N, C-alpha and C positions, 0 to 999 in steps of 0.2 A: 280320547281319536288318539292325542298325542303319545300316550305310554303304549297302546296294541303298535300303532304304525314304529315307535322304537325297539318293541319286542321283535315284531314281524323284520324289520332293520338287520339285528342283531343273530337271530336265527341264519338269516341267508348270509351274512358275513362269516358265520362260523363252517358253514358248507364251504363258502368263496376259498377258506383258508386250507380246508384240508383237501379239497381238488388243486389249489395251487403246488400242496406241498409233494403229490402224487407226479402232477407235473412236469414240478423240478425234476424228483427222483428218476421219470423216463428219460426225459433228457438228457440229465449229466450219464445215465449209461447209454442211450445213442450214441454220445460224444466220445464216450471212451471207447464205445466198439469202432468207430469212424476212425479215431487216432491210431488205435491199434491195426487196422487194415492202413490207413496211411505207411505207417512205420514197415509194414510188411511191403507194402510195393516200392516205397523206396528201397530196401535192402536189395531188393530182387530189382531192381533199375542200375542199380550200384553194381551187382555180380556179372550185370550183364555188361557193362562198360569195362569191369574189369575181364572180365574172357575178350572182348573186341579186343583191347591192348595187350592184352599176353597174347593172341593169336596174330598180331601185326608185329609185335617184339620176335614171335619166332621165325618169323616170315624174314624180318629183317636180319638175323642173327645168321642165318644158313646163307642168306642173298653177303652177307658181309664178309664171311669163311672165302665162299668162290671169288670175289672181288678182288681179294686182297693179295692175292695169288699173282694178279698182273698188274698190280701198280707197287712193287718194288723196283722192278725196271724203271719206270720213272721217275723214281724219287731223288735220285742222285743230282737229275738235273734239275727240277723244282726245288732243289736246298740251295743249289749256287745263284739259281735269277732271286728267290728271296732274299739272298743277302745284300745284293744289289740293291734290289727294292728299298729293303731295310735303311741303309745309308741314305738314300734319296730322301726318304720320309724324314731322316732325324734330321737336316741340314733345314726341311721345308718347316718343320716346326718349330726350332729357334727361331726363324725369321718372324714368324706370326708372333711368338710369345713376345719377343721384343715390339714389334707394334702395339700390344694389347696392354704392355705396360705403359708405356705413352699414352696410350687413351684413358687407363685409369687414372693418369694422376691431372689429364684435364679435367674428368668427370670430377673430382674429388675438388679443384681448382673451383669450377661452376656450381657444383654444391654450395662451398662456402661462398661464394660470391650471392647466391640465389638465400642463403639463410640469413647473411646481410643485410639483405633489400627488405627479407621479409619480417624483419626487423625493425630496419628504419621506415616501413611501411608501416607496423603496426605502432609504432613510437607516433606517427604522423597521424594516425588515425584517431590514435586517444588524444592526441591532441585539439586535432578538429572536432572530435565530439565535444570536447570541454568546450572550446572556442562555440560551436553551434548553440552548446545549451544555454552558454552565457549571452548569446547572442539572444536567444529566443527569450530569457528570461528578462533581460534590460530593454529589448523590444516591447516586452508586456508592460515593462514599468514606465516606459517613455510614454505608448500609447493611451494606458490608464491611470497616468500621471500618479505612480504609486506614493505615496507618504504628503501627497498634498492636501491642502484642504477644499472642502466642495467649492469653495467660489472661487478658486483658483482653475479646477476642472469646469465650470459654468461658463469663466470667459473661454476658455481655449476654445469648447465645443459650442458656442454660439455666433451663430452667423450675424447677429445682428452688429458684432463688435467690428467693423472692417479692421481695425489697426490689429492683425495678430501679431504681438509684441511674444519675443523671446523671454523665458524667464532668466533669474543670474544662476540658476545652478544650471543652463544648458549654454551660456554661452562661455563658460569656465572650464577649462580641463588641468588637471593637474597628474603629475605622475604619481602612479599607485603608491609611493612610496611615502608621498608627503600628503596623501588624498584624504587619509582621517583628522591630521593636525590641522589642514587650512577647511575644510567642511565642519569641523567642531567649531571653530572659532565665527566661522560667516554662515551659521546655523539661523542665526534669525533672520539673514537678510536674502536666503536661499529663495523663499516663496514670494521676492518681489519680482514683480515685471519693468524690464529694460525696455522704455518708450523712447522715441524721438522728440517729442514735445509736451506739452502740459494739455492740449487739443485730447491727444488719445490718451492722457490718463482721465479727463474729467469724463468722455464718453463711457470709458467703463464701470468709473465712478456712477454716473448717472444709470446705468443698464443694473448696476447692481444693486441701486438705493430702489429701482421700480420692479425688481423681480424680487425683492427681500430674501436674496441668497448668500449674503454676509456681507463681508471686506475683503479687500485685496490691498496691495502696496505697489508703489510704483518708483525705477528710476528714473530721471527723466533726464536725455544724453544731453541736452540744450544747454542744460544748466553746468555739465561741467567741460564745456568748450574750454575755457580760457579757466580751468583748473590746474597749476604746477606743482608738482606731488615735491614736498619738501626734501631734503639731501640729509637724511638723518642716518646716520651710523651708531652701532652700537657691537663694541668690542669686535670677534673676530666672527659673529652668528652669521649665516647665512638670512639673507632680505625672502621674503615673500613672495616681491612679485617678480624676482627669478625666475621663481620654481611654477609660475602658472602660465600657461598659454592661453590666450585671446586676442581676439581680429582688432585691428588698429583703430577701429571707429569705439572700442570699449575699453582702451588702454585706461583714458584719463578717470573712469569710473572706477576700476579697478584699483589702480593708484591712490583713490581716494580712499577705498576700503583697508587697502593691506598697506597703504605709505608707510607706517610705522611699525609695520609687524616683524617680528626675526626668529628663527628658528635656529631650534640645539637638538645634539643628540643625546646632552646629558639626563639624567634622570632627577628628579625633583630633590632627592636626597643629595644628592652629588653638584646640586648647583650654588655655587658661592658667591655670583655676582650681585651685584645691587643693582634696581633702577632706579637712577634718579628723576627721569622725565617722566613725568604723569600720563605722556602720551605713549609710549613705547609699550609693546605689547611683545610679552616673549612665550614662542610657542613651542611644547616637546614634539620631537619628529613621530614619534610612536601616539601623539594623541592624547597622552595622560595628563596634561595638566597644559593650563594656561596662565601665565604670571604676567602681573601688573604693580605697577608701582605701589599700591597701597592693597592690591587683593591676588587671591591665588585659587585659582579653581582647577579640580580633577579628581581623577580615580580610576578606575575600572572600564577597558574601552569594550562596548557592545559587539558583538560579531556583526551588527548591518550596519554599525557605522562607515562611515567612505565609501556608502554605496549611494550617493542621492547627487553627489557634485559630478557635473561633466557626463549625463548620460549618453546624451543624443553624440557628443563624439569620439566616446567610447565604443557607441554601437557602427561607428564610421569606421575607426579602426578593427573594430572587431569582425567587420563585413572586408574590411584589405585582408587581413591577415588568416581570413577561413578562406579568401580566393589565393592568396599564394599558398595554403596547405592542399588548396585543391591541385592546384597548377602541380608541385612537387607531387604528391600520391600520384598523380596521374605521370608523369614522367618517370617516376620510380616503378609504378604498374607497368607502362609499356617495354622500361628494361628488363623488369621481372620476366615478362611472356617471352622478349626475345633470348633471354637467358634459358628461361624452360624449353623452348625450342631447341637450341643448339644443344641443353642437356639429352632432351627426348631423342635428337639425330645420335648423339654420341652413345646414348645407351643403346640406339638402333643399331647402331655401325658394329656390334660385338665380334672380334673376332673368338670368344671362348670357344662359340657353336662348330668355327671351322678347325681351332687346336682342337676340339675334343673328337672332332670327325676323325683328323688328322694323326692323333694319339691312338685314336681306337684301328684305323689302319696300320698305323705302324705296329701297336700290341697285336695286332691280327698277324701280321707278315710274323713276328718274333715267337708268335705262338706257333705259327703253321711250321715256323723252322723247327721248334721245339718236339713240336707232334711228329714230323717227317721223321727227326734223327729219333724219338722215342719209337714209332713205329717200326724203323729199320730195327732196331735191337730188340724191340720185345714183340715181334710179329708170332712167334711161336708159342709164347705161354697167354698172347691172347687168345689164340686160337683153341688152346685147352679151356679158358674160362671161359668162352662162348658156348661150349660143348657143354661144360659144368650146368651155365644159365639157361641153356633149352631143356635140359633134364627138369631142372626145378620147376620151369615153368609150365610143361606138360604135367607133373606132378599138381602143382596150383589150377588150374584148370579142371582136372578130375575133382579137386575135393567143394569146387565151385559149383560144377554142377550137381553133384549129390548136395549143395546145401539149398539149389534153386528147386528140386523137389520137393524137400520138407516146408520152404515155405510156398509153394503153390495149393498145397496140402492144407495148411493154416488160413489162406485166403479162403478158401471154399468154407471151413468151418466160421469163420468172421462174416462174414458175409450172409450168411444164412440166419445169422444171430442178428444183425442188423437189420433184415427186414421185419424179423419178428418183432424188433423194440419198435421202428417204426410205425407199424401197426398200433400197438400198444399207445404209443403216444397219439396218433391221428385219435382214438377213441376218447382218450382222455383230454384232448385240444378243444373237441367237440361240446363233454362237458361242461367246462371251464366257462365257455364263452358262454354258453347259456344261463347258467349261473350268474355271470358277471352282469347279464342283460336283465336278469330280477332284480340282484342286489341294485342297479342303475335305476330301475321303476320304484322298489322301495325307500331308496335314498332319496327321491322326489318326493316323493307322497310325504316321507318325513318333514322334509322340509318345508313344505307347503303347511301342512300342520303346526308347524313352529312357530311360522310368522302369523298365524292367522290367530295362536294362542297368545303372543306377544302383543299385538295389536288390541286384542282384546282388554288384557293386563294397563295399559297405555291410558286405554278409555276409561278406563276405572279408575287411575288417578287423578285424570284428568278434570274428572267428574267431582272430585271427592275437594281437589286444590278450587275449581270455582265456589264448593257450595261452605269454604271456610272463609275465602276471601267474601262474599256476597253476605254472609252472618258480620263479619267484621266490619264491613261497609255500611250495614244497617245499625251497629251499634254508634258508629262512628256517627251518620247524618242525624241520630236522635241526640246527643251529646250538644252537638252541633247547634240545633234548632232548642235548644232549651237557653244555651249561652244568648243566644240572638233573643229570644224574648225578653233574657233580662234586661241586654244592652237598651234595647227599644225603650224599656219601663223607664232606663236610668236617664235616656237623652231628651225625654220631654221638655222636663223641667230645663235642660241647659238650652234648649232652642228658644224657650221663649224669652231666657236672657238674653241672647245673642239678638235678635231680632230688638231686642229694645238698644243694645248696645251699635248696633250695626246703623241705628238711624246717627246715633251720636257721629259715627264715626264716618258717614256718607256727608255731613256738612263738615268735618275735618279732611275730607279726600280733597274737599274742591278747593281750599286752602294748599292742599299739597300740591297740586297741579302746577298751580302758580310758582310752587316754590321750584319744584320739577324744571320747567321752562327755561329759570335762571340757572340751573347750576347743568341742563344739558349743553350750556355755553363753554362750560370749563371742561365738557367730557372729550373734546379733541385731544387736548393737548394733555391727557390722564393715558387718551389711548396711543397719542404719540411715545410716550413715556412707557408705557406697555410693549409696543413692537418693538421699539430699543432692546429691552430686557428679552423680549423673546429671542432675538437676534442672538444676543449673547448665548443663552442658554443654547440656541439651533447648532451654535460655534461646537459650543460643548459637548455636544449629544454626538456631532458627528466626528470630534475627535475621539470618542468612545467606540463608535461604529467602526473606527480604522483599526482601533486596535483589537476590536472582537475579530475584523476579517484578517488582520495579522496573523492572529492566534488562528484561526480557522483554515489559511493559507498554511502556515507550519502544520497543521497536523494532517492538512492532505497531503504534503510534500512527503511527512513520516509515512503516510501509507501507501503511499507511489513507489517509495524506496523498498518497502517491506514488500510491493508486488514484484519490483525489480529482483531484490532479495531472491523471492521465492521463485522465479522463473530461472534464474541463475543457476539455484538447487536444482531445479529440475532438468536443466542442462549436462549439469556437471554427473546427475543419476543416468541421465543417456549415452553419455559417453561411455563411464563405467559399465553399463552395460554392452553396449557395442563391444569394448575391450572382452569385457566378458566371451560374449558369441563369438568374435574373431579369434581372439590370439587365448582364451581360457584363463586371462589372469583378470585381477580385480585391479581397480584403480588406487587404491592405497599400496598392494604391492608394488605398481611402478614407481609411486611416490618413495616409498621406503628401500628401494632397490639400490643396491648399494655391491662395487664389484668384487670380486672374490682376490686372496692376493697368497702367494705360497704355493701356484698348483705345478706339476709336476709338465714339463714338456712335452715328454714321449706318451703321458695318461691322455694329455690335452689331444696330439695328433693323433691317437689311435680314437677317443672320444670322436673328431672332427673326418676320418674317413670313415666310421660305422654312421655318419649323420650323412655322408655324401652318400654312402649306399641307399641310404633309406630315402634321400632325394630322390637319387635316379630311380627308385620304383615308385615314388609316387607321380612320375610321367614331368611334364613342362611345366616350368617355374614361372609364374605369374610378374610378370618385367612392372607392373603398376604398383606391386604391394610396397615397394619403399616409397613412392609417390602418395600412394594411401596413407603409408605410415605419417610422409611428411604434414599431408594435411590435416592430420589428427594433432599432430603437434602442434601444428600453428593453430587450432583449433582451442586446444587445451590452455595455450600462452598466453591466446589471446581471453577467456575466459576465465582465467587466474588474475589477470591485471585489474580485468571488471568486478571481478572479486573481488579486492583490494581496494579498488575506487570506493562500491559499496560499504565496505568495513569501514574506510576512511570519511565517507560520508555519514556514517550512521553514529560515528562517534562523535562527529561536529553537533549533528541532529539533537543527539543526548544532550552535548553540554549547552545548546542553544532551550532545549526545553527546560534544562536545571537553569538556567537564568531567568526564565518568563515564570517557574513555579517560583522560584525565590522573591520575586519580585510581587509576584502575584500573592504571595504567602503573609508579604509584609503587611503590602495595604490591606489585605482583609484582617492579619489581626489589630491593624490601624484602627479600621472601621469599628472592627468590634468590642475593642474595647472603648470606644465612643459611645456606641449602643449600649454598653451594660453600664457605662456610669449615669447616662442619661434616663438608660429604663430605671433604674434605683431609686433618681432625684422625684422622677414624675410617679413614679410609684407609691412615693412617702407622700407626694405632696396629696394624691388621692386618695389613700387613705391616712396614717401615722406618719410619724418619725422612727413610733417603734414596731412597725411592718416591716418584715424580709424579703426580699425579691433578688433575683439573679438569674446569668445566663451563664450556661456551664457547656464547655465543649467535652463529649466523651470521648473524643480520641484525639487530645492537644497535638500530639507527635504529626498528625494528619490533619492539620484544620480545613484545609479546603474540601475534603471529602465528611469529613464528621458531623453526624448529627450535633443536635443543639436542646440540650434541654432548658425547660425554663422552669425555674422555681420562685413560687409566690406563696408566703405566710403569712397571712392575716394573724394581729394580734390576737390569742387567746385561742389562736387554730393552730394545727401540726399537721396539714392533707399531705398524704402519700404521693398525689397525683393531683394537677389542675383541675379533672372531671371530677373531682370531690368537693371544690369549693360551687357556692351558690351562684345562680344565672348571674344576678347582680356583681358580685365579686370575680367572675371570668371575665363579664364585659368591661370593668373597671383596670383588669391585669390587662384586659387588649389593646384597650386606650392607651396604658402606659406603656407597652410596646412600640404602637405606632407614634406616638409622637417622640420614644426615643430616635426610631428610625428619620422621623421628618427631621429633628435636630441633626442629625448627621446630613441629612442634602434638603433642605428646605424646599418646599414647592409654593408657588405662586396662589394654586386651588386646593381646599380641602373639604371633602364632599362627605358627611356623615350622613345613611340612609336607615333612621329610627334606632339607632345607634344605644339610646338611653330609653329605650321601651322596658328590659327587664331591669331596669333602675328604680328604688324608693327615692323618696323625697328628699331626704338628706345626702343620699349618692348622687341622684341630679344637680343638687346645687353645686357638689364637689367638680362634677362633669361641665357644668355651665362655667366655672371660675377658670376653669384651664382653660377652654376656649378663648375667654374672653384675652387670657394672658397670652396665647400666641397669637389671637387677632392682630397685635400689634403689627406685627411680619408678615402675615397670608390673610387670605381672604376665606373664609368659613362658611359653606349653604351648608344648610342642616336640614333634612326632613325627620319631622315630629308630629307626634298628637298630642304630646305632652304640653301641660297649659306654664310650667314654670320655665319650660325651656323656652316657648312661642315669648313669654314676658321678657325672658333674658334678651333677645335676639336686639339688633339695632335697626333692621329692616326685615321686614316681616310679607310675604307672598301667599294668600291666600286662593286657595282654588274650588270654586265653586260652580255650580250649575244654575243657572240663571232658566234657560230652557231645555228641553229634553234632548239630549245628547249632543247638546253644548257646552264644553267646558270654558270659563274666565277666570281669568287670573285678577288677584287685585292686590296691590303693593299698598303698603304701610309705612313709612320710612318716622322709628320712633324717636329718632336723634331730633328731628325738626319738630316734633310737638313738644319734646322738652324742651328744648327750646326755648318754643313760642309761649308754652307754661310759666315760663321762671321771667319771660319781658312781662306777661301780666300779670303776675302777682308783685313786680317790679312798680308798673304803672298803679298799682290799687294800693 
């Protein structure tokens, strides 16, 4: 059925193509005839217009000859009157041109002031944008306490701590030139809260203890009331306390922290002064080093150093600067609007129209004088020329009339041909529509048959797949049934032995319960030690999360800058298209355009005159063109400046990314080498010392993105990949890798879920030995069904079902049992 429908559709398509070709042929012939008729009618209309024009010209020439005879007498008086008017007109034009020159000077001065104001406003806008962005970033960092531990954030946002004390980093403000140096020195104390008394600090400590949110440090102002800073001097270096701005009540605290701290402009390699007093600290102005009597620390300064101290004070300064810049921008904008209004009034008060008008009047008067003189001298020759012109026009009229007769005959023939072509076209169009309808019906039938065919094919494939799956499932169930029967037969003997052992274990269990009560008393102290360790781990995890968040924020900022760069690129493209549409030039041509030199003044004047004539033919000049050009130029300058800012930000971000990647690579390689060494040691302890294993980076030049190949070659084997090892060897290799990672960062708990299932007895013994070795530092929980593993543990928890549907857990502490057996043997 599908093939028959497809054959029928092909026949109809062939007939449809033939009819369409005939229809296109008739349609082209019809269009050619209509174009020929149009050309003939157009030529006839042109001839008719020429006839009318020549007729009017004949009549005018005849009347001109008659009227000129009466004009000669009055031309003398007119010539004298025109001479007097021309002299007055020349004087008026001179006054208007002087006034126009003064107006042009005033326009140039005003435009210069507007340009300077636009540059000033653009500079202020850039500063304002930079300050606003810095304000938003700083405010976000202050609100979110960016860079501070979770305990600090918890206290600052907690309502139960009634004393909302400031942080040390918030009460200090340092000039930007010295901020990095002071911050690097005070970095251990920037997270300290500054409270008035001991009570406020104790309340905060108790709150953190109750909520298990970590630790916090406090400076108590009452303790510094009687503090007197030492009057220590050190050469000509600047005291750090002189560079710090702080409220009066915090001066003693800051003096205590910075009393013996001095700053220098020298670099560490040029510093020759020796520090004799162990209390004196010398800082580099750039933050490159911190020198004490017995120590020196320093190195490169990161991009984000100097951003933590004085955030709130810096926020207030930024807000004042933004308000000041807003006021300056408003003032300059008001002045700019006034200047633009004055410029518009000056441009609207142009005298060029009046000057051109008066010049036109003067030129007309001059032309009239010359015309009258010429007419007086050449009247006779004019009369003869007009007569000859009349004869020529009469001859042209006769030729045009003969041409119109020929065109009329051709029009009759072409119109008959057009009617015949229209009839053929109508018949062919009806046949074409009929075949098109048949093709649509055949195409619909073919699609339905094709859909039914595909459905049937899919159904057959689904049934075949279902049959294969059912056969495979049946085979697996048979194999499982055989295995289960074998397991049931082997388990009957073990059940009898276990029942005997259970009776003995029940008796020992009662004794173990008594020991459990005694040991539960010591559980409280062990739990406190655990929670203390857990709090320290939480702080470390918070530090890691902060680093990850900082990396994600940096990546997000990179994406935002990329989006901004794309937006600016689109804006430049839009400006380029506008220049191309309005001025027919590309933006690259405008940028690369340079003035030409060595041009001839006469040639330039001739070119100017030619362009003036073209402008006069164009009509009125757009008075807003210059203002539109200035607006586009301002936008271009602004976008160029923004583009430069984006490029600078991009370079800064690339430098930051490079610094982050360098640090991450160093930390990764350090951790990788530790894991690699531990993997070799653990692998050889599970196998033998002659066995070989290794971790290899496939791309050492790009370690952060490089895959890691695991090599494991037990003695006597040379496998190409780990998949060629036996199940037990794979398990031991994986266990060695897990313990290598464990040695890098030990955990308090490790859980193994039937790891020893693929191992034989010899390998299980190795597995149990290594767990006992590492159990000295961590606690291991092993889920197992292996007897050797059960016998090697310290405490076993057996899961059994005393009642149907109810599971119970029975613990047995082998360490207690071994201790009891030793005592009984000693007493015997």
